[in-house]
C-alpha positions in Angstrom: -25.3 -14.4 -1.4 -25.4 -12.6 1.8 -21.4 -14.1 2.1 -20.2 -12.2 -1.0 -22.1 -9.2 -1.0 -20.5 -6.8 2.0 -17.2 -7.6 -0.2 -19.0 -7.1 -3.3 -19.7 -3.4 -1.8 -16.8 -3.2 -0.5 -15.3 -3.8 -4.1 -17.3 -1.0 -5.0 -16.9 1.4 -3.3 -13.3 1.3 -3.8 -13.9 1.4 -7.2 -16.0 4.2 -6.8 -13.4 6.5 -4.9 -10.9 5.4 -7.7 -13.4 6.4 -10.3 -13.8 10.0 -8.6 -9.8 10.3 -8.2 -9.5 9.2 -12.0 -12.1 12.2 -12.9 -11.0 14.7 -10.5 -7.1 14.2 -11.7 -8.5 14.2 -15.6 -11.1 17.4 -14.9 -8.3 19.4 -12.4 -5.6 18.7 -15.6 -7.4 20.1 -18.0 -8.5 23.0 -16.4 -4.6 23.4 -15.8 -4.1 23.2 -19.1 -6.7 25.5 -20.6 -5.8 28.3 -17.3 -1.8 27.6 -18.9 -3.0 28.1 -22.5 -5.1 31.2 -21.4 -2.2 32.8 -19.6 0.5 32.0 -23.1 -2.2 33.5 -25.1 -2.5 36.6 -22.8 1.1 37.0 -22.6 1.9 36.5 -25.8 -0.5 39.0 -27.0 0.6 41.7 -24.1 4.3 41.4 -25.0 2.9 41.9 -29.1 1.6 44.8 -28.7 3.9 46.2 -26.2 6.8 45.7 -28.7 4.8 46.9 -31.7 4.1 50.2 -29.4 7.6 50.3 -28.9 8.6 49.8 -32.6 6.0 52.5 -33.6 7.7 55.0 -31.4 11.1 54.3 -33.2 9.3 54.1 -36.5 8.1 58.2 -35.5 11.6 59.1 -34.9 13.2 58.0 -37.8 10.3 59.4 -40.2 10.9 62.7 -38.4 14.8 62.7 -38.8 13.8 61.6 -42.5 11.3 64.8 -43.3 14.3 67.0 -41.1 16.9 65.7 -43.4 14.9 65.8 -47.1 14.3 69.6 -46.0 17.8 70.0 -45.5 19.6 68.6 -48.1 22.8 71.1 -48.4 23.1 70.2 -44.6 27.2 69.9 -43.2 28.0 66.6 -42.2 27.3 66.1 -38.2 25.9 69.6 -38.3 25.4 70.7 -34.3 21.6 71.4 -34.4 20.9 68.7 -36.0 23.3 66.4 -34.1 21.6 67.8 -31.0 18.1 66.8 -32.4 19.1 63.5 -32.8 20.1 63.4 -29.1 17.0 64.9 -28.0 15.3 62.4 -29.7 17.2 59.4 -28.2 17.2 60.7 -25.1 13.0 59.6 -25.1 14.0 56.0 -26.9 16.1 54.3 -23.8 15.6 51.1 -26.0 17.5 52.2 -29.1 21.5 52.9 -29.0 22.3 55.2 -31.9 20.6 57.3 -34.1 22.3 58.6 -37.1 21.9 59.2 -41.0 23.4 57.8 -43.9 24.0 59.9 -46.9 23.1 58.3 -50.9 26.5 57.9 -51.0 26.7 55.5 -47.8 28.6 57.2 -45.4 27.1 58.5 -42.3 26.2 62.5 -42.3 24.4 62.9 -38.8 25.2 60.6 -35.7 24.4 60.5 -32.1 27.9 58.8 -32.0 30.0 61.6 -33.3 32.5 62.2 -32.9 33.2 58.7 -31.2 32.1 56.8 -34.8 34.4 56.2 -37.3 33.7 57.4 -40.9 33.1 54.3 -42.8 31.2 53.4 -45.5 27.9 51.3 -44.8 26.4 51.3 -48.8 26.5 47.2 -48.1 24.4 46.9 -45.0 21.2 45.9 -45.6 19.0 49.0 -44.2 21.0 50.9 -46.6 20.3 48.6 -49.8 16.9 47.8 -49.2 16.0 51.4 -48.7 18.0 52.4 -52.0 16.3 49.9 -54.1 12.9 49.3 -52.7 11.5 53.1 -52.8 8.1 51.9 -51.4 9.3 49.4 -48.2 8.6 51.7 -45.4 10.1 51.2 -42.2 12.5 47.7 -42.7 13.9 45.8 -39.7 16.6 44.0 -40.2 18.4 40.8 -38.9 21.3 41.3 -36.5 24.1 42.1 -37.5 27.2 42.5 -36.0 28.2 46.0 -35.4 31.2 47.1 -36.9 32.3 49.2 -34.1 31.8 47.1 -31.0 31.4 43.7 -32.6 28.0 43.3 -30.6 24.8 42.6 -31.9 22.4 44.8 -33.1 19.2 45.0 -35.0 18.4 48.4 -37.2 15.2 49.9 -37.9 15.9 52.0 -41.3 13.7 54.5 -43.3 13.9 56.1 -46.7 15.2 59.5 -47.2 13.8 61.1 -50.5 14.6 64.3 -52.2 12.7 67.0 -53.2 12.8 65.3 -57.0 11.5 62.0 -55.2 15.0 60.3 -55.1 17.1 58.4 -52.9 18.8 60.8 -50.7 19.9 58.3 -47.9 18.0 56.7 -44.9 17.5 57.5 -41.5 19.1 54.2 -39.0 17.9 53.5 -35.7 20.4 50.8 -33.7 18.7 48.8 -31.5 20.3 46.7 -28.9 18.6 42.9 -28.6 19.7 43.1 -24.9 17.1 45.6 -24.2 14.3 43.1 -25.3 16.5 40.5 -23.0 16.1 42.9 -19.8 12.4 44.0 -20.7 11.1 40.5 -21.1 13.2 39.1 -17.6 11.4 41.1 -15.6 8.1 39.4 -16.5 7.1 36.2 -14.8 6.9 33.7 -17.5 6.9 30.6 -15.1 9.9 29.3 -16.2 9.5 29.7 -20.2 10.8 31.5 -23.0 10.2 35.0 -24.6 11.5 35.1 -28.2 11.4 37.9 -30.9 11.8 36.7 -34.6 11.4 38.2 -37.9 9.0 37.0 -40.1 11.8 35.6 -42.1 12.5 33.3 -38.8 15.8 34.9 -37.8 15.8 35.2 -34.0 16.3 38.7 -33.1 16.1 39.0 -29.1 15.6 36.1 -26.5 14.9 36.4 -22.7 16.4 34.4 -21.4 19.4 35.2 -23.3 21.0 32.7 -25.4 23.7 33.9 -27.2 24.5 31.1 -29.7 20.6 31.6 -31.0 20.9 35.8 -32.1 20.7 35.5 -35.9 20.4 32.1 -36.4 16.8 30.7 -38.4 13.7 28.8 -37.0 11.9 28.4 -40.5 13.2 24.7 -40.6 11.2 23.8 -37.5 7.8 22.3 -38.1 6.3 24.7 -35.4 7.0 28.0 -37.1 6.3 26.9 -40.7 3.1 25.8 -39.4 3.1 29.3 -38.2 3.5 30.8 -41.5 1.6 28.8 -43.5 -1.6 29.2 -41.4 -2.1 25.6 -40.1 -0.7 26.0 -36.5 -3.0 26.4 -33.3 -3.2 29.7 -31.5 -1.8 27.7 -28.5 0.1 23.9 -28.6 2.2 21.7 -26.2 5.4 20.1 -27.5 8.7 19.1 -26.8 11.6 22.3 -27.0 14.6 21.8 -29.6 16.3 24.1 -27.2 16.5 22.4 -23.9 13.9 19.1 -24.8 11.4 20.1 -22.2 7.9 20.0 -22.6 6.2 23.4 -23.1 2.9 25.2 -23.8 3.7 27.4 -26.9 2.2 30.4 -28.6 3.4 32.2 -31.6 1.7 35.8 -32.9 2.6 38.3 -35.1 3.0 41.8 -35.0 0.3 43.9 -36.4 1.9 45.9 -39.4 5.3 44.9 -38.4 7.0 41.7 -40.4 7.8 40.3 -36.4 7.2 37.5 -34.6 6.4 37.2 -31.2 6.6 33.7 -29.2 6.2 32.9 -25.5 6.9 29.4 -24.0 6.2 28.1 -20.5 7.4 25.0 -19.3 4.9 22.4 -18.5 6.3 21.1 -15.2 6.2 24.7 -13.8 2.5 25.5 -15.1 1.5 22.0 -13.9 3.0 22.4 -10.6 -0.2 22.8 -8.2 -2.1 20.7 -10.2 0.5 17.8 -9.2 0.1 19.1 -5.8 -3.4 19.3 -5.7 -3.4 15.8 -6.9 -1.1 14.7 -4.4 -3.4 16.2 -1.9 -6.2 14.5 -3.2 -4.6 11.1 -3.6 -3.3 11.1 0.0 -6.9 11.9 1.0 -8.4 8.8 -0.9 -5.8 6.6 0.3 -6.6 7.8 3.5 -10.4 7.0 3.0 -9.6 3.9 1.6 -7.6 3.1 4.3 -10.1 4.0 6.7 -12.8 2.2 5.2 -10.5 -1.0 4.8 -9.8 -1.0 8.9 -13.6 -0.4 9.5 -14.3 -3.5 6.7 -11.8 -5.8 8.7 -12.9 -4.4 12.2 -16.3 -5.3 11.3 -15.5 -8.7 9.7 -13.7 -9.3 12.4 -16.7 -8.1 14.4 -18.7 -10.5 12.4 -16.6 -13.5 12.8 -16.3 -12.7 16.6 -20.4 -13.3 16.5 -20.4 -16.2 14.5 -18.0 -17.8 16.7 -20.3 -16.8 19.9 -23.3 -18.6 18.0 -21.6 -21.5 17.2 -19.9 -21.7 21.1 -23.8 -21.5 21.8 -24.8 -23.8 19.7 -22.0 -26.4 21.2 -23.3 -25.5 24.7 -26.5 -25.9 23.8 -25.5 -29.3 22.1 -23.6 -30.3 25.1 -26.1 -29.3 27.4 -28.8 -31.7 25.5 -26.7 -34.4 25.5 -25.8 -33.9 28.8 -29.3 -34.2 29.5 -29.6 -37.1 27.6 -26.8 -38.8 29.2 -28.1 -38.5 32.1 -31.5 -40.2 31.2 -29.4 -43.3 30.0 -27.1 -43.4 33.4 -30.1 -43.5 35.3 -31.8 -46.3 33.0 -28.3 -48.3 33.3 -28.5 -47.6 36.7 -32.0 -49.4 37.3 -30.9 -52.2 35.4 -27.9 -52.8 37.2 -29.7 -53.1 40.4 -32.0 -55.4 38.9 -29.2 -57.8 37.8 -27.5 -57.2 41.1 -30.6 -58.3 43.1 -30.5 -61.4 41.0 -27.3 -62.2 41.3 -28.5 -61.7 45.4 -30.5 -64.2 45.1 -28.5 -67.0 42.8 -25.8 -66.9 45.6 -27.3 -69.0 47.9 -29.0 -71.9 45.4 -25.4 -72.4 44.1 -23.6 -72.5 47.1 -22.6 -76.1 46.4 -21.7 -75.8 43.2 -18.4 -74.0 43.0 -18.3 -73.5 38.9 -21.9 -71.4 39.1 -20.7 -69.7 42.2 -17.3 -68.6 40.0 -19.9 -67.2 37.4 -21.6 -65.3 39.6 -18.8 -63.8 40.7 -17.6 -63.1 37.3 -21.1 -61.4 36.4 -20.8 -59.2 40.1 -17.7 -58.2 38.9 -18.7 -56.9 35.7 -21.8 -55.1 37.2 -19.2 -53.4 39.7 -17.3 -52.2 36.1 -20.6 -51.1 34.6 -21.5 -49.2 38.2 -18.2 -47.2 37.3 -19.3 -46.8 34.0 -22.8 -45.2 35.1 -20.5 -42.8 37.5 -18.6 -42.0 34.4 -21.3 -41.0 32.5 -23.7 -39.0 35.3 -19.8 -37.6 35.7 -19.4 -36.4 32.4 -23.2 -34.9 32.2 -22.5 -32.9 35.2 -25.5 -33.9 36.8 -23.9 -36.8 39.2 -22.7 -35.9 42.3 -18.8 -34.7 42.1 -16.3 -35.4 45.1 -13.1 -34.9 44.5 -10.5 -36.4 46.2 -7.0 -37.2 47.4 -6.3 -40.0 44.9 -3.1 -41.9 44.4 -1.6 -41.5 40.2 0.0 -45.0 41.2 -2.8 -46.7 43.0 -5.7 -45.2 40.1 -3.7 -46.1 37.2 -2.8 -49.5 38.6 -6.4 -50.6 39.5 -7.4 -49.1 35.7 -5.0 -51.4 33.8 -7.4 -53.8 33.2 -9.9 -51.9 32.2 -7.7 -50.2 29.6 -6.5 -53.1 28.1 -10.1 -55.0 27.3 -10.3 -51.1 25.5 -7.3 -51.4 23.8 -8.0 -54.9 22.1 -5.7 -57.7 21.5 -3.4 -56.2 18.8 -2.6 -52.8 21.2 0.2 -53.4 23.5 0.0 -51.0 27.1 2.6 -50.6 29.2 2.5 -48.7 32.6 5.0 -47.7 34.3 4.7 -45.7 37.8 6.6 -43.5 40.2 9.0 -44.1 43.0 6.9 -42.8 45.6 3.2 -41.9 46.0 1.6 -39.1 43.7 -1.2 -37.4 45.9 -3.6 -35.3 43.6 -7.0 -33.9 44.6 -9.2 -35.4 41.3 -12.4 -36.9 40.3 -11.2 -40.2 40.1 -13.9 -41.2 38.0 -13.8 -38.6 35.9 -9.9 -39.4 35.1 -11.0 -42.9 34.6 -12.7 -41.7 32.0 -10.6 -39.3 30.3 -7.8 -42.6 30.3 -10.1 -44.6 28.7 -10.8 -42.0 25.9 -7.0 -41.9 25.2 -6.8 -45.2 25.0 -9.5 -45.6 22.7 -8.3 -42.7 20.7 -4.5 -44.6 20.1 -6.4 -48.1 19.3 -8.0 -45.7 16.7 -4.7 -44.2 15.2 -3.3 -47.8 15.4 -5.2 -50.1 13.0 -2.6 -52.9 12.2 -1.6 -52.8 16.3 0.8 -51.1 18.4 2.3 -49.7 21.9 0.6 -47.4 24.2 2.8 -46.4 26.9 1.6 -45.0 30.1 4.3 -42.7 32.4 3.8 -41.5 35.7 6.2 -39.4 37.2 6.9 -36.9 39.5 7.8 -33.9 38.7 9.3 -32.1 41.7 13.2 -31.8 42.2 15.1 -34.8 43.9 14.8 -34.5 47.5 12.0 -32.5 47.6 8.3 -33.5 49.4 5.1 -32.0 49.5 3.4 -29.7 46.7 4.7 -29.9 43.3 3.7 -31.3 39.9 3.0 -34.9 38.8 2.3 -35.9 35.1 0.9 -39.0 33.1 2.0 -39.4 29.5 0.3 -41.4 27.7 2.2 -41.9 24.4 1.7 -44.3 21.2 3.5 -45.0 18.2 0.4 -44.4 16.0 -0.5 -42.0 12.5 0.2 -39.1 14.4 -1.4 -35.7 13.7 -0.8 -32.8 11.1 -0.4 -29.5 12.4 -3.8 -28.2 11.4 -5.6 -30.8 13.0 -3.6 -30.5 16.2 -4.8 -27.5 16.2 -8.4 -28.2 16.6 -8.0 -31.5 18.4 -9.6 -30.1 21.3 -12.3 -27.9 19.8 -16.0 -29.8 20.9 -17.3 -32.0 18.2 -13.9 -31.9 16.1 -13.4 -35.5 14.3 -11.3 -36.9 12.2 -13.2 -40.2 12.2 -16.0 -41.5 9.5 -19.4 -41.0 10.7 -20.4 -43.0 13.9 -16.9 -44.0 14.6 -16.8 -41.0 17.4 -18.7 -37.7 18.5 -15.9 -35.3 18.8 -15.7 -35.0 22.6 -12.7 -37.0 24.4 -9.9 -34.9 24.0 -12.6 -32.1 25.1 -13.7 -33.9 28.1 -9.6 -34.3 28.5 -9.4 -30.6 28.7 -12.3 -29.9 30.9 -10.8 -32.3 33.4 -7.6 -30.7 33.6 -9.0 -27.5 33.8 -11.3 -29.0 36.6 -7.9 -30.3 38.2 -6.5 -26.7 38.0 -3.5 -29.0 35.5 -2.0 -28.4 32.3 -1.9 -30.4 29.1 -0.1 -30.6 26.2 -0.4 -32.4 22.9 2.7 -33.2 21.0 2.0 -35.2 17.6 4.2 -36.0 14.5 2.5 -38.3 11.2 3.9 -41.4 10.7 5.6 -41.2 14.4 2.9 -41.1 17.1 1.7 -38.7 19.4 2.3 -37.8 23.4 -0.5 -36.5 25.7 0.9 -34.8 28.6 -1.6 -34.4 31.6 0.6 -32.1 34.4 -2.1 -32.3 37.9 -1.2 -30.6 41.1 0.3 -32.5 44.0 -2.1 -32.1 47.0 -1.4 -31.8 50.6 -3.6 -34.7 52.6 -4.9 -34.5 56.0 -4.8 -37.0 58.6 -8.5 -37.7 57.4 -7.4 -38.0 53.6 -4.1 -40.1 54.5 -5.8 -43.8 55.0 -7.6 -42.8 51.7 -4.3 -42.3 49.9 -2.5 -44.5 50.9 1.2 -45.1 48.9 1.5 -47.9 46.4 5.2 -49.3 45.8 7.0 -49.3 42.3 5.3 -51.0 40.2 7.4 -52.8 37.5 5.9 -52.5 33.9 3.0 -53.9 32.9 2.1 -55.2 29.8 -0.7 -57.1 27.6 0.6 -58.6 24.6 -1.1 -58.7 21.4 -2.7 -61.9 20.7 
């Protein structure tokens, strides 16, 4: 369970951070939406009230004009005093283009535009016909019309003039330029949105930003406006604008006691910009936290692996130390047995002096005991309890003398060939340890060739031609066996690593080779290819010898290839 606890904890922590990030995204998104909805509702309310006050001020002027006109029924057309009063009223209504009075005959009788305005009949205009036909209509607001004088869009507001007998005596009219609303609304910052004023029947009167083609068109067919008119639309809603296709938050509001509807919209991309910035910073912060945690987790895992490796190395060292102590004990006991056997051989020699065959047998026993002594020396050397005395040894001589032992170790199915260098190669090495290394390599090669094969031992002088003195020598051990995979090759030098079945190997052979190379300050290179064989190169530094060592490192002439053929 311990192995999976940390990854599971790390996963839960990351999921927790992502869950908090998702919650914050939802919470802040909803807060941003609510803030945008609150702003658009407040703005449409403010603009509705402001527009309503503007219309009311115009209506008050129209009512005053109607009362004055009704009180002076026989007033001459464009009476100077009455026109002056109209112009005074117009001066305090900057959003009104013109004020005029239309008589019962449909012609303008009093106008602030006199004398520039032509005398034309307005009897067909809705602001006249509605007041004439509907005595109780009160204030009437027309849909946008084209001015006959200038051709520009106008919005007309009118009031009925009643004679002293209650009959229709004409209408007072105020002409508003829709651009006034555009200029007024454009002064407000509306988050890239829209402010529009509609007649309650859906006809658009004014808009900011101004879109000339939309003035006078009807929005009655649009789903949102239809739902607003029948009362099923919410106070504020989100949707795609049919004008520009942008996602917007919008709110309608009917003007109190007026046949007008105000619309305010804000672009979703603008009102949610602060939320996106907030989430960008929050997401980057969360990502940094996750990356930092992942880095800390990786460092912790690496530290944990290093601790495990250190514990494994300590266990291996303790195991090697145990094996070393055991090997020392075995070597000591075998040495005692060897001395007993050698004493027996010495006691038997006088008794077999006249028996040649028996003497020959004793000679073989003595030779075998000598080899056994070398094995004990090697074992003590490996256990690091025996005395080591690295000395200068000629590699040619060492391998030539070891060849019979290597033949016996290789077995009858394996051919062993030795090729020596042309000149002596003195190296400062531990001779028993080198013999143990060669023996291990021959045994490994034998095991890699269960059906037989060939092992080549090549001793080479790596110095450039003609150069004497220190340099490098090389012992190359090659076989044509099964070879090793890259995975096995990467672990081949690890202590106790073996591909053999239990009881067939300890996994210490190549580790012993590496130890010998390290002690000799040399180099080790292993190349292998599955199905083709393995080559192991032991690079050893050549030694400078003095007079006392020269006798022990006598040169050996070039030795021809020596082989043992399979039986």
